[in-house]
C-alpha positions in Angstrom: 0.0 0.0 0.0 2.0 3.0 -1.3 0.8 6.5 -1.0 2.0 9.9 -2.1 2.0 12.5 0.7 2.2 16.3 0.0 2.4 19.2 2.3 0.9 21.9 0.1 0.9 25.7 -0.1 4.3 26.2 -1.7 4.8 27.8 -5.2 6.8 25.7 -7.6 10.1 27.1 -9.0 12.9 25.7 -11.1 13.2 23.4 -14.1 11.7 20.0 -15.0 12.5 17.8 -18.0 9.6 16.0 -19.6 9.9 12.3 -20.5 9.0 10.6 -23.7 5.4 10.4 -24.6 3.5 7.5 -23.0 0.9 7.5 -25.7 3.5 7.2 -28.4 5.6 4.6 -26.5 2.6 2.2 -26.1 1.9 2.3 -29.8 5.5 2.2 -31.1 6.6 -0.7 -28.9 3.8 -3.0 -30.3 4.8 -1.6 -33.8 8.2 -3.3 -33.4 6.4 -6.6 -33.9 6.1 -5.7 -37.6 9.8 -5.3 -38.0 12.0 -7.9 -39.6 15.1 -6.9 -37.7 16.0 -5.7 -34.2 15.2 -2.1 -33.1 16.3 0.3 -30.4 13.7 2.7 -29.0 15.0 5.7 -27.1 13.5 8.4 -24.9 11.0 5.8 -23.5 9.2 7.0 -20.3 10.1 5.0 -17.2 6.5 4.1 -16.4 4.6 0.9 -15.5 2.7 0.8 -18.8 6.0 0.6 -20.8 7.2 -2.2 -18.5 3.9 -4.0 -19.0 3.9 -3.9 -22.8 7.6 -4.9 -22.8 6.8 -7.9 -20.7 3.9 -8.9 -23.0 6.3 -8.9 -25.9 8.7 -11.1 -23.9 6.0 -13.5 -23.1 5.3 -13.8 -26.8 9.0 -14.7 -27.5 10.6 -11.3 -28.3 14.0 -10.6 -26.9 13.6 -7.3 -24.9 16.6 -5.8 -23.2 16.5 -2.6 -21.1 19.7 -0.7 -22.0 18.9 2.0 -19.4 15.7 3.4 -17.9 14.9 5.2 -21.1 16.1 2.8 -23.8 14.9 -0.6 -25.0 16.5 -3.0 -27.4 13.8 -5.2 -29.0 14.3 -8.2 -31.3 10.9 -9.3 -32.6 12.1 -12.1 -34.8 11.7 -14.9 -32.3 8.0 -14.1 -31.9 6.1 -17.2 -33.3 2.6 -16.7 -31.9 -0.2 -14.4 -32.9 -1.9 -14.8 -29.5 -1.7 -12.3 -26.6 -4.2 -13.4 -24.0 -2.2 -13.5 -20.8 -3.3 -11.5 -17.7 -0.9 -8.7 -18.4 -2.7 -7.8 -21.7 -5.9 -7.1 -19.7 -4.2 -4.6 -17.5 -3.7 -1.8 -20.1 -5.8 -0.3 -22.8 -3.0 0.1 -25.3 -2.5 -3.6 -25.5 -5.2 -3.6 -28.2 -2.5 -2.2 -30.6 -1.3 -5.8 -30.7 -4.4 -6.6 -32.8 -3.1 -4.4 -35.7 0.5 -5.4 -35.2 -0.1 -9.1 -35.1 -2.6 -9.0 -38.0 -0.1 -7.1 -40.1 2.6 -9.7 -39.3 0.8 -13.0 -39.2 -2.6 -12.1 -40.9 -4.1 -13.4 -37.7 -4.4 -12.1 -34.1 -6.0 -13.3 -30.9 -5.8 -10.6 -28.2 -7.6 -10.3 -24.9 -9.8 -7.2 -24.5 -7.9 -4.5 -22.7 -8.3 -2.8 -19.3 -6.6 0.5 -18.2 -8.4 3.5 -16.8 -12.2 3.1 -16.3 -13.9 6.3 -17.1 -16.3 5.5 -19.9 -17.1 2.9 -22.6 -14.2 2.2 -24.9 -15.8 0.5 -27.9 -13.6 -1.1 -30.5 -16.2 -1.3 -33.2 -14.3 1.2 -35.4 -11.1 -0.9 -35.1 -13.0 -4.0 -36.2 -14.7 -2.2 -39.0 -11.3 -1.3 -40.4 -9.9 -4.8 -40.0 -13.1 -6.3 -41.7 -12.7 -4.0 -44.7 -9.1 -5.3 -45.0 -10.3 -8.9 -45.2 -10.3 -10.0 -41.5 -13.1 -12.1 -40.0 -13.5 -11.5 -36.3 -15.0 -13.5 -33.4 -15.5 -12.6 -29.8 -14.5 -15.5 -27.6 -16.1 -15.8 -24.1 -16.8 -12.1 -24.2 -13.1 -11.4 -23.5 -10.9 -12.3 -26.5 -10.9 -10.8 -30.0 -9.9 -13.4 -32.7 -9.0 -12.0 -36.1 -8.3 -14.1 -39.2 -7.3 -12.6 -42.5 -5.3 -15.6 -43.7 -7.6 -16.1 -46.7 -7.2 -12.5 -48.0 -5.4 -9.5 -46.4 -5.4 -6.4 -48.4 -5.6 -2.6 -48.3 -9.0 -0.9 -48.2 -10.7 2.5 -48.1 -11.8 3.0 -44.5 -14.0 5.9 -43.2 -14.2 6.1 -39.4 -17.7 7.1 -38.1 -16.0 9.0 -35.2 -12.5 10.4 -34.8 -10.7 7.7 -32.9 -7.0 7.7 -31.9 -7.0 3.9 -31.1 -8.7 2.9 -34.4 -6.4 5.1 -36.5 -3.3 3.6 -34.8 -4.5 0.0 -35.1 -5.4 0.2 -38.8 -2.1 2.0 -39.5 -0.2 -0.9 -37.9 -2.2 -3.5 -39.8 -2.0 -1.7 -43.1 1.8 -1.3 -43.2 2.3 -4.9 -44.5 -1.1 -5.3 -46.2 -1.1 -5.8 -50.0 -2.1 -2.7 -51.9 -3.1 0.7 -50.5 -5.1 1.6 -47.4 -6.8 5.0 -47.1 -8.0 6.1 -43.7 -10.5 8.9 -43.7 -11.6 10.9 -40.7 -8.4 9.9 -39.1 -7.2 11.2 -35.7 -4.4 13.8 -35.8 -2.7 13.5 -32.4 1.1 14.0 -32.2 1.7 10.4 -31.2 0.0 9.2 -34.4 2.5 11.3 -36.4 5.3 9.9 -34.2 4.1 6.3 -34.9 4.0 7.0 -38.7 7.5 8.5 -38.5 8.8 5.4 -36.7 7.2 3.1 -39.2 8.4 5.1 -42.2 11.9 5.1 -40.7 11.8 1.3 -41.0 10.7 1.4 -44.6 6.9 1.8 -44.4 5.1 4.0 -46.9 2.7 6.2 -44.9 1.6 9.7 -46.0 -0.7 12.2 -44.4 -0.3 11.4 -40.7 -1.4 14.5 -38.8 -4.2 15.2 -41.3 -7.6 13.6 -41.5 -6.7 11.4 -44.5 -3.8 8.9 -44.1 -2.6 6.8 -47.1 -0.6 3.7 -46.5 0.9 1.5 -49.2 1.9 -1.9 -48.0 5.5 -3.1 -48.0 7.0 -6.6 -47.6 10.0 -5.8 -45.4 10.8 -3.5 -42.5 14.4 -2.9 -41.4 15.6 -2.2 -37.9 16.2 1.3 -36.7 17.1 3.4 -33.7 14.3 5.7 -32.9 13.7 8.4 -30.3 10.1 9.0 -29.0 8.6 12.5 -29.0 8.2 14.4 -25.6 5.0 13.8 -23.7 2.7 16.8 -24.2 0.3 15.6 -21.4 3.1 15.4 -18.8 4.3 18.8 -19.9 0.7 20.2 -19.6 0.5 18.7 -16.1 3.6 20.5 -14.9 2.4 23.7 -16.6 -1.0 23.5 -14.8 0.8 22.7 -11.5 3.0 25.8 -11.8 -0.1 27.9 -12.5 -2.1 26.4 -9.6 0.7 27.0 -7.1 1.3 30.5 -8.5 4.9 29.6 -9.3 7.3 30.0 -12.2 8.9 27.0 -13.9 10.8 26.0 -17.0 9.6 22.9 -18.7 12.3 21.3 -20.9 12.3 18.6 -23.7 9.0 19.7 -25.2 7.6 20.5 -28.6 5.8 23.9 -28.2 3.5 23.3 -31.2 2.1 20.2 -29.4 1.2 22.4 -26.4 -0.6 25.3 -28.3 -4.1 24.6 -26.9 -2.7 24.3 -23.3 -0.5 27.4 -23.6 -3.4 29.3 -25.0 -5.7 28.6 -22.0 -2.9 29.5 -19.5 -2.4 32.8 -21.3 -6.1 33.4 -21.3 -6.0 32.9 -17.5 -3.2 35.5 -17.1 -0.1 33.4 -17.0 3.0 34.5 -18.9 4.1 31.8 -21.4 7.5 32.2 -23.1 8.3 29.5 -25.7 11.7 28.4 -27.0 12.8 25.6 -29.4 12.5 22.8 -26.8 11.3 24.6 -23.6 8.5 26.7 -22.2 8.5 29.0 -19.2 5.3 29.3 -17.3 5.1 32.3 -14.9 2.0 32.7 -12.7 3.6 35.1 -10.2 2.8 38.5 -11.7 -1.0 38.9 -11.7 -4.2 37.2 -10.3 -5.5 34.4 -12.6 -8.8 34.7 -14.4 -11.6 32.2 -14.8 -11.9 30.4 -18.2 -14.1 28.0 -20.0 -12.7 24.9 -21.6 -14.1 22.4 -24.0 -12.1 19.2 -24.7 -11.7 18.3 -28.4 -9.6 15.9 -30.5 -6.2 17.3 -31.5 -5.5 20.2 -32.2 -8.2 21.1 -29.6 -7.7 21.1 -25.9 -6.8 17.5 -24.8 -9.1 15.4 -22.7 -6.1 14.0 -20.9 -5.4 17.5 -19.5 -9.0 18.1 -18.4 -8.7 16.9 -14.8 -5.5 18.8 -14.1 -7.1 22.0 -15.3 -10.2 21.4 -13.3 -7.9 21.2 -10.2 -6.2 24.4 -11.3 -9.6 26.2 -11.8 -10.7 25.4 -8.3 -8.0 27.9 -7.2 -9.2 30.7 -9.5 -11.9 33.2 -8.4 -15.1 33.1 -10.3 -17.1 30.5 -12.2 -15.4 28.3 -14.8 -17.2 25.8 -17.0 -15.5 22.7 -18.5 -17.2 20.7 -21.3 -15.9 17.2 -21.6 -16.8 16.3 -25.2 -14.6 13.2 -25.6 -15.5 10.8 -22.7 -18.9 10.2 -21.1 -17.7 9.6 -17.5 -14.4 11.4 -16.9 -15.6 13.3 -13.8 -15.3 10.4 -11.3 -12.5 12.3 -9.6 -14.6 15.3 -8.8 -15.9 13.8 -5.6 -12.2 13.6 -4.5 -11.7 17.3 -5.1 -14.9 18.0 -3.2 -13.4 16.2 -0.2 -10.7 18.9 -0.3 -13.3 21.7 -0.3 -13.7 22.3 -4.0 -17.0 23.7 -5.1 -17.8 21.7 -8.3 -21.1 20.6 -9.7 -21.4 18.1 -12.6 -24.3 18.2 -15.0 -23.8 15.6 -17.7 -20.7 16.5 -19.7 -20.4 19.9 -17.9 -18.4 20.7 -14.8 -19.2 24.0 -13.2 -16.3 25.2 -10.9 -16.6 28.0 -8.3 -13.0 28.9 -7.4 -12.1 29.0 -3.7 -9.7 27.4 -1.3 -8.6 23.8 -1.0 -7.9 22.0 2.3 -5.8 18.9 2.6 -7.6 15.6 2.9 -7.0 11.9 2.2 -7.9 11.3 -1.5 -7.5 8.6 -4.1 -6.6 8.5 -7.8 -9.5 7.1 -9.8 -7.6 7.0 -13.0 -4.2 8.2 -14.5 -5.0 11.8 -15.2 -7.3 12.1 -12.2 -4.3 11.1 -10.1 -2.4 14.0 -11.7 -5.3 16.3 -10.6 -4.9 15.0 -7.1 -1.2 15.9 -7.2 -2.0 19.4 -8.3 -4.7 19.8 -5.6 -2.3 18.5 -2.9 0.4 21.0 -4.0 -2.1 23.8 -3.5 -4.0 22.8 -0.4 -3.0 23.9 3.1 -2.0 20.9 5.2 -1.0 17.4 4.3 -2.7 15.5 1.5 -2.4 11.7 1.2 -3.1 10.2 -2.2 -3.8 6.4 -2.5 -4.2 4.2 -5.6 -1.0 5.8 -6.9 -0.4 2.9 -9.3 -2.7 4.8 -11.7 -0.3 7.8 -11.5 2.8 5.6 -12.1 1.2 4.2 -15.3 1.9 7.5 -17.0 4.2 9.8 -15.1 7.9 8.9 -14.9 9.7 9.8 -11.6 6.9 12.2 -10.7 7.8 12.5 -7.0 11.4 13.3 -7.8 10.5 15.8 -10.4 8.1 17.7 -8.1 10.7 17.6 -5.3 13.2 19.3 -7.7 10.6 22.1 -8.2 10.5 22.7 -4.4 7.4 20.7 -3.6 7.2 19.0 -0.2 6.2 15.6 -1.6 7.2 12.0 -0.9 6.1 8.4 -1.5 5.5 6.3 1.6 4.8 2.6 2.1 2.0 1.7 4.6 1.8 -2.0 5.5 -1.5 -3.6 4.6 -3.2 -4.4 7.9 -5.0 -7.4 6.5 -1.7 -8.8 5.3 0.0 -8.2 8.7 -2.9 -9.9 10.5 -2.6 -12.9 8.1 1.1 -13.2 8.7 0.7 -12.9 12.5 
């Protein structure tokens, strides 16, 4: 039973270096399955989701060696199975990218339905629609395993997604890289990690054009060669530290970032009254010079405001005088964490997809992370609140934030991770 404990009320100052993008890493690592030679992946975040997907590949036969905490060597050639149904697969949502990767390599795939954060229905109907148009038959086994078979015919296709879906776009991209002929994805998602995956695949010899637009064209190839590839910086981690600086009324420099990926986040912070100075690979957030203003936020697919930064900004807005309204247009049930902020004295009411926030003062309380980004919101609230905040369920936070306690400590936060023995386990041992 590990917890993060924060004594709040201190502005953040200093510098923080952002890790590689979680959402890119968990797509690129399965993408190595398609390669016909070994690969080295650099700037990998040191998080539990990366360890999990690396272990899944090991279980399938791949040779995976951790060179250092941010570098993996992966040799996919020993993989001789198209099945990924072990318990680890169910623990993370991004494991479903193995469907596209295995289908592309073996023309078959059998993958357990994924888990991950639970804040709304995550249908994979658009994924399956794409695979079916490419010639794959699909079957749901025991309500828990997707079985794809395109051994009779696996080919490119023209695919229009009914909704903009990051997961579907990535999965079909992976499958199409080695499919015969051309695949055209219309109404594709445009997130930076989709562009990063395309760049990775192209560096191995794939033929992908249009990533970052709503039409992606992929012409299948027979062979992919090994590469050394460095993952892009994590825009959501950067946005989290930027929101934390604003919430504590501090001033920090965030390094190893791509400013263009942060435009919607920087724009909202400027609207609130923060000074934002951008450089080639860094941004300075200064919230020390004037009172912050209320704002309204609507989450949207990229390049709009990212849903993965919504909870962090709600935590920030609880510290700003006036009424702010947040419209969550991506997920149905992403406000589960609000009750935790209310425990800390936040004045928030939720009406469907809207959260109405009356700014005020937060007071320390024991809270829990209900999902990954909700956990980040609890960190920000704890940094602001007077008193000592204890956060449980921190395994959610460690799914997506590398060395988060150490990084906040370097910014002057009074934060630490503690271990509390499980009383039930102690009683059993006794």
